[in-house]
C-alpha positions as CSV (number, residue, x, y, z in Angstrom):
1,M,20.2,8.8,-18.5
2,S,20.7,7.8,-14.9
3,E,22.8,4.8,-14.0
4,C,20.6,4.1,-11.0
5,T,19.0,0.6,-11.0
6,H,16.0,1.8,-8.8
7,K,16.3,-1.1,-6.3
8,T,14.9,0.9,-3.4
9,L,11.3,1.9,-4.3
10,T,8.7,3.6,-2.1
11,L,5.0,3.2,-3.0
12,L,3.5,6.7,-3.3
13,Q,0.3,6.9,-1.3
14,Q,-2.7,8.5,-2.9
15,R,-5.8,9.6,-1.2
16,G,-7.9,6.9,0.2
17,D,-9.5,5.8,3.4
18,R,-8.4,2.2,3.4
19,L,-5.9,1.0,6.1
20,R,-3.9,-2.2,6.4
21,C,-2.8,-3.6,9.8
22,R,0.9,-4.1,9.8
23,E,0.6,-7.3,12.0
24,C,-2.3,-9.3,10.4
25,H,-2.7,-7.4,7.1
26,L,-6.4,-6.8,7.7
27,V,-7.7,-4.1,5.3
28,I,-10.4,-1.9,6.9
29,S,-11.8,1.6,6.2
30,A,-10.7,4.5,8.3
31,N,-14.3,5.2,9.2
32,E,-14.9,1.6,10.2
33,L,-11.8,1.6,12.4
34,D,-12.7,5.0,13.9
35,G,-9.3,5.5,15.6
36,G,-9.5,2.2,17.4
37,F,-7.5,-1.0,17.4
38,C,-7.4,-3.8,14.9
39,P,-10.4,-6.1,15.4
40,E,-8.7,-9.1,13.9
41,C,-5.6,-8.9,16.1
42,Y,-7.8,-8.5,19.1
43,A,-10.1,-11.4,18.2
44,V,-7.2,-13.8,17.4
45,R,-4.5,-12.8,19.9
46,G,-6.2,-10.4,22.3
47,E,-3.8,-7.6,21.3
48,R,-5.0,-4.1,20.8
49,N,-2.8,-3.3,17.8
50,R,-3.0,0.3,16.4
51,D,-0.2,0.0,13.9
52,F,-1.8,0.7,10.4
53,E,-0.6,1.9,7.1
54,P,-2.7,3.7,4.4
55,L,-3.2,1.8,1.2
56,A,-2.4,3.3,-2.2
57,V,-5.4,3.9,-4.4
58,E,-5.1,3.1,-8.0
59,Q,-6.1,6.0,-10.2
60,D,-6.9,5.1,-13.8
61,G,-4.9,1.9,-13.3
62,V,-1.6,3.8,-12.5
63,I,0.5,3.0,-9.5
64,R,3.4,5.4,-8.7
65,Y,6.7,4.7,-7.0
66,R,9.7,6.9,-6.1
67,C,13.3,5.7,-6.1
68,E,14.8,6.4,-2.8
69,Q,18.3,6.5,-4.3
70,C,17.9,9.0,-7.1
71,G,14.4,10.4,-6.6
72,A,13.0,9.3,-9.9
73,L,9.2,8.9,-10.2
74,I,8.2,5.6,-11.8
75,E,4.7,4.7,-13.0
76,W,3.3,1.2,-13.5
77,H,0.2,1.0,-15.7
78,A,-2.0,-2.0,-14.7
79,H,-3.9,-2.0,-18.0
80,D,-0.6,-2.6,-19.9
81,E,-0.1,-6.0,-18.2
82,K,-1.1,-8.9,-20.3
83,P,-2.7,-11.9,-18.6
84,E,-0.8,-15.2,-18.6
85,N,-2.1,-18.1,-20.6
86,T,-3.1,-21.0,-18.3
């Protein structure tokens, strides 16, 4: 078993057409954006920001990460999470 503590994880992107603005965090479809700039950044600050990141798409409630230190693949199953009592 590896002694790595998996402290540096990278979210593995799956296919999807949703993008998130790195400045204001607006989520928009790639088709709606159509290669243009973030409409929220432009409306609020007048900036034509084109810095977006693709969002990971859950597939059967599984989100996958890779440890940057040892290369291990880690899966998180959303359906295993129990809701907290409030």
